[in-house]
NUGU-668674 format. One record per residue (C-alpha): residue in one letter; x, y, z. Coordinates in steps of 0.1 Angstrom, whole numbers. Layout:
- res | xx | yy | zz
- A | X | Y | Z
...
//
This chain:
- res | xx | yy | zz
- M | 890 | 976 | 1066
- R | 878 | 947 | 1087
- L | 896 | 914 | 1090
- D | 880 | 885 | 1107
- G | 878 | 847 | 1105
- V | 903 | 826 | 1084
- L | 927 | 846 | 1063
- F | 933 | 831 | 1029
- F | 968 | 832 | 1013
- P | 963 | 820 | 976
- V | 991 | 805 | 957
- T | 1002 | 821 | 924
- P | 994 | 796 | 895
- F | 1018 | 793 | 866
- E | 1012 | 778 | 831
- A | 1034 | 749 | 818
- D | 1055 | 775 | 800
- G | 1060 | 794 | 832
- D | 1037 | 823 | 825
- L | 1011 | 835 | 850
- A | 979 | 816 | 848
- E | 955 | 844 | 854
- A | 922 | 825 | 848
- V | 933 | 798 | 873
- L | 942 | 825 | 898
- A | 908 | 841 | 894
- R | 890 | 808 | 901
- H | 914 | 801 | 930
- V | 906 | 834 | 947
- A | 869 | 833 | 939
- D | 866 | 798 | 953
- G | 884 | 807 | 985
- V | 862 | 837 | 991
- A | 831 | 817 | 984
- A | 843 | 790 | 1008
- G | 843 | 816 | 1037
- A | 877 | 834 | 1038
- G | 877 | 864 | 1060
- G | 903 | 882 | 1039
- V | 926 | 875 | 1009
- F | 964 | 881 | 1011
- T | 977 | 878 | 976
- A | 1012 | 878 | 962
- C | 1026 | 872 | 997
- G | 1049 | 844 | 1009
- T | 1026 | 816 | 999
- G | 1020 | 834 | 966
- E | 1057 | 834 | 958
- F | 1061 | 872 | 961
- N | 1098 | 867 | 959
- A | 1096 | 851 | 925
- L | 1074 | 877 | 907
- D | 1085 | 906 | 886
- L | 1066 | 939 | 888
- D | 1043 | 931 | 858
- E | 1034 | 897 | 872
- Y | 1028 | 911 | 906
- T | 1006 | 938 | 892
- R | 985 | 913 | 873
- V | 982 | 890 | 904
- V | 969 | 918 | 925
- G | 945 | 930 | 898
- V | 931 | 896 | 892
- S | 927 | 890 | 930
- V | 909 | 923 | 936
- T | 885 | 916 | 907
- S | 878 | 880 | 918
- A | 872 | 890 | 954
- A | 847 | 916 | 941
- G | 846 | 936 | 973
- R | 833 | 907 | 994
- V | 864 | 906 | 1016
- P | 895 | 929 | 1020
- V | 924 | 921 | 996
- F | 959 | 927 | 1010
- A | 989 | 925 | 987
- G | 1025 | 916 | 997
- A | 1052 | 943 | 995
- G | 1088 | 944 | 1006
- G | 1123 | 939 | 994
- P | 1147 | 967 | 985
- L | 1133 | 1001 | 994
- P | 1128 | 1014 | 958
- T | 1112 | 981 | 948
- A | 1089 | 981 | 978
- K | 1077 | 1016 | 970
- A | 1070 | 1006 | 933
- I | 1052 | 975 | 944
- A | 1031 | 995 | 969
- R | 1021 | 1020 | 943
- A | 1012 | 991 | 919
- A | 990 | 975 | 946
- A | 972 | 1007 | 952
- A | 966 | 1013 | 915
- Q | 951 | 978 | 912
- G | 926 | 985 | 940
- A | 941 | 965 | 969
- D | 927 | 973 | 1003
- G | 960 | 971 | 1021
- L | 996 | 959 | 1022
- L | 1014 | 932 | 1041
- L | 1049 | 946 | 1045
- M | 1074 | 918 | 1045
- P | 1111 | 920 | 1054
- P | 1137 | 939 | 1034
- Y | 1158 | 915 | 1013
- L | 1187 | 899 | 1033
- V | 1199 | 931 | 1049
- S | 1196 | 933 | 1087
- G | 1192 | 967 | 1102
- P | 1187 | 981 | 1137
- P | 1152 | 989 | 1149
- S | 1157 | 1026 | 1139
- G | 1165 | 1015 | 1104
- L | 1135 | 992 | 1102
- V | 1113 | 1021 | 1115
- R | 1126 | 1044 | 1087
- Y | 1121 | 1016 | 1061
- V | 1084 | 1012 | 1072
- R | 1078 | 1049 | 1074
- E | 1091 | 1056 | 1039
- I | 1069 | 1029 | 1023
- A | 1039 | 1040 | 1044
- A | 1044 | 1075 | 1030
- T | 1043 | 1062 | 994
- V | 1006 | 1051 | 995
- D | 974 | 1058 | 1014
- L | 968 | 1021 | 1021
- P | 965 | 1004 | 1055
- I | 997 | 985 | 1062
- I | 1004 | 954 | 1083
- I | 1040 | 950 | 1094
- Y | 1054 | 915 | 1091
- Q | 1080 | 906 | 1117
- R | 1100 | 876 | 1103
- G | 1135 | 867 | 1092
- T | 1157 | 897 | 1091
- T | 1130 | 919 | 1105
- R | 1129 | 920 | 1143
- F | 1113 | 949 | 1161
- T | 1116 | 962 | 1196
- P | 1085 | 971 | 1216
- S | 1094 | 1008 | 1214
- A | 1099 | 1006 | 1176
- V | 1064 | 991 | 1171
- A | 1049 | 1016 | 1194
- E | 1065 | 1044 | 1174
- L | 1052 | 1030 | 1142
- T | 1016 | 1030 | 1155
- E | 1019 | 1068 | 1152
- V | 1019 | 1065 | 1114
- P | 982 | 1068 | 1105
- N | 980 | 1040 | 1079
- I | 1000 | 1014 | 1099
- V | 972 | 993 | 1113
- G | 986 | 959 | 1123
- F | 1016 | 937 | 1133
- K | 1020 | 901 | 1120
- D | 1045 | 880 | 1140
- G | 1064 | 853 | 1122
- L | 1091 | 848 | 1148
- G | 1073 | 829 | 1176
- D | 1092 | 847 | 1203
- F | 1064 | 849 | 1228
- D | 1083 | 869 | 1254
- L | 1091 | 896 | 1228
- L | 1056 | 896 | 1213
- Q | 1040 | 900 | 1247
- R | 1062 | 929 | 1255
- I | 1053 | 945 | 1221
- I | 1016 | 940 | 1227
- L | 1017 | 955 | 1262
- T | 1038 | 984 | 1250
- V | 1016 | 992 | 1221
- R | 984 | 989 | 1242
- R | 999 | 1012 | 1268
- S | 1011 | 1038 | 1243
- T | 981 | 1042 | 1219
- D | 943 | 1039 | 1218
- K | 945 | 1032 | 1181
- D | 926 | 1002 | 1168
- F | 958 | 981 | 1161
- T | 956 | 944 | 1153
- F | 981 | 916 | 1160
- F | 984 | 884 | 1138
- N | 999 | 850 | 1142
- G | 1021 | 847 | 1111
- L | 1041 | 815 | 1118
- P | 1042 | 789 | 1090
- T | 1012 | 764 | 1094
- A | 1000 | 789 | 1120
- E | 972 | 766 | 1133
- L | 998 | 746 | 1152
- T | 1005 | 776 | 1174
- V | 970 | 791 | 1175
- P | 963 | 780 | 1212
- A | 996 | 797 | 1223
- Y | 989 | 830 | 1204
- R | 953 | 831 | 1217
- G | 968 | 830 | 1252
- L | 983 | 864 | 1244
- G | 951 | 877 | 1230
- V | 962 | 873 | 1193
- N | 933 | 856 | 1176
- L | 939 | 863 | 1139
- Y | 962 | 840 | 1120
- S | 973 | 831 | 1085
- S | 960 | 798 | 1071
- A | 981 | 783 | 1043
- V | 960 | 752 | 1046
- F | 929 | 771 | 1035
- A | 944 | 774 | 1000
- F | 941 | 736 | 995
- A | 917 | 724 | 1022
- P | 893 | 751 | 1033
- E | 871 | 724 | 1048
- I | 899 | 715 | 1073
- S | 909 | 751 | 1080
- L | 873 | 762 | 1087
- A | 866 | 731 | 1108
- F | 897 | 740 | 1130
- Y | 887 | 776 | 1132
- K | 852 | 768 | 1143
- A | 865 | 742 | 1168
- V | 888 | 768 | 1184
- T | 864 | 797 | 1185
- G | 835 | 775 | 1195
- G | 853 | 757 | 1223
- D | 853 | 723 | 1208
- E | 887 | 713 | 1222
- V | 883 | 676 | 1213
- L | 880 | 684 | 1176
- A | 907 | 710 | 1177
- Q | 932 | 685 | 1193
- R | 923 | 658 | 1169
- L | 930 | 681 | 1139
- L | 962 | 693 | 1155
- T | 974 | 658 | 1163
- D | 964 | 639 | 1132
- F | 965 | 665 | 1105
- Y | 985 | 696 | 1114
- L | 1014 | 679 | 1132
- P | 1020 | 654 | 1104
- L | 1018 | 682 | 1079
- V | 1044 | 703 | 1098
- E | 1067 | 672 | 1101
- L | 1065 | 668 | 1064
- R | 1070 | 705 | 1058
- D | 1102 | 706 | 1079
- L | 1119 | 679 | 1058
- V | 1129 | 703 | 1030
- P | 1135 | 741 | 1031
- G | 1107 | 759 | 1011
- Y | 1081 | 732 | 1016
- A | 1060 | 757 | 1035
- V | 1051 | 770 | 1001
- A | 1057 | 740 | 978
- L | 1035 | 717 | 998
- V | 1006 | 742 | 997
- K | 1009 | 744 | 959
- A | 1011 | 706 | 957
- G | 980 | 704 | 979
- V | 961 | 727 | 956
- R | 970 | 704 | 927
- L | 959 | 673 | 946
- R | 925 | 690 | 952
- G | 920 | 693 | 914
- M | 933 | 728 | 904
- E | 963 | 729 | 881
- V | 984 | 757 | 895
- G | 1018 | 745 | 882
- G | 1049 | 741 | 903
- V | 1070 | 765 | 923
- R | 1098 | 787 | 909
- P | 1134 | 784 | 920
- P | 1150 | 785 | 945
- L | 1120 | 765 | 958
- V | 1116 | 729 | 947
- D | 1085 | 709 | 942
- P | 1078 | 679 | 965
- T | 1091 | 645 | 956
- P | 1065 | 619 | 945
- E | 1070 | 601 | 978
- H | 1062 | 633 | 997
- I | 1032 | 641 | 975
- E | 1018 | 606 | 984
- R | 1024 | 614 | 1020
- L | 1007 | 647 | 1017
- E | 977 | 631 | 1000
- R | 973 | 607 | 1029
- I | 975 | 636 | 1054
- I | 949 | 656 | 1035
- T | 926 | 626 | 1034
- R | 929 | 621 | 1071
- G | 922 | 658 | 1078
- L | 891 | 658 | 1056
- E | 879 | 627 | 1075
- I | 883 | 644 | 1108
- A | 867 | 676 | 1096
- G | 837 | 656 | 1083
- A | 842 | 669 | 1048
//
């Protein structure tokens, strides 16, 4: 398993009757890989993992693996109640996923020892590489993460809290306690906005929800950051990512709903979001369209 570059989190398309639109998903994933994604993370947060039943989840992972065709690794989301998480992990493995992104348990908050046990039990279910996702109800201590690095198939840690003091302590503790090749990720919503801060901690990999609807912008930003073009990176942050985040923060759930609306605006009919999320209002869609247009102009697309 090797992850590098921009990580692509596809949306999950639905038909007008609410059924999974498998053909659209296949094209969405194939287009993203062809555009230059460094990895595909399917049926995760942006892919409405929370709104899929086991059959739909299994189909999403299968279609994504087939469409990626081995060109880049495909990770599938997993999480929720422990028995469900185990069943999902087994389904992902059966469909040929290359790894799992282990998201928080549903609602319940547990101490670090409980989180460690949760992760260990799921890791023992399958022989897939697992990336732990710290977000919401899941908050690890440095010692807990260091303990989990002892599990052979736990290979990475994705931070969705943005607590840089805690993350720095986790990184230092892990690096001190193991020689294992262990990778850290920036997993905040619209992660590009915080890429400079995370890179200051040595965390270079990040999720790109924008890649799902505007790979041109996402790749332009990535190349600017990694190539030292600070002028272009700042222009994109100021005139594209900042307005996008300001729009995203107006309504809970827009971190997903705006991405799906963006995919539709770029010409792919992926349907709307499932409850409890809501689709953007017409006014917000118009605003999103202007933001995308501006981003494409800056990116030279």
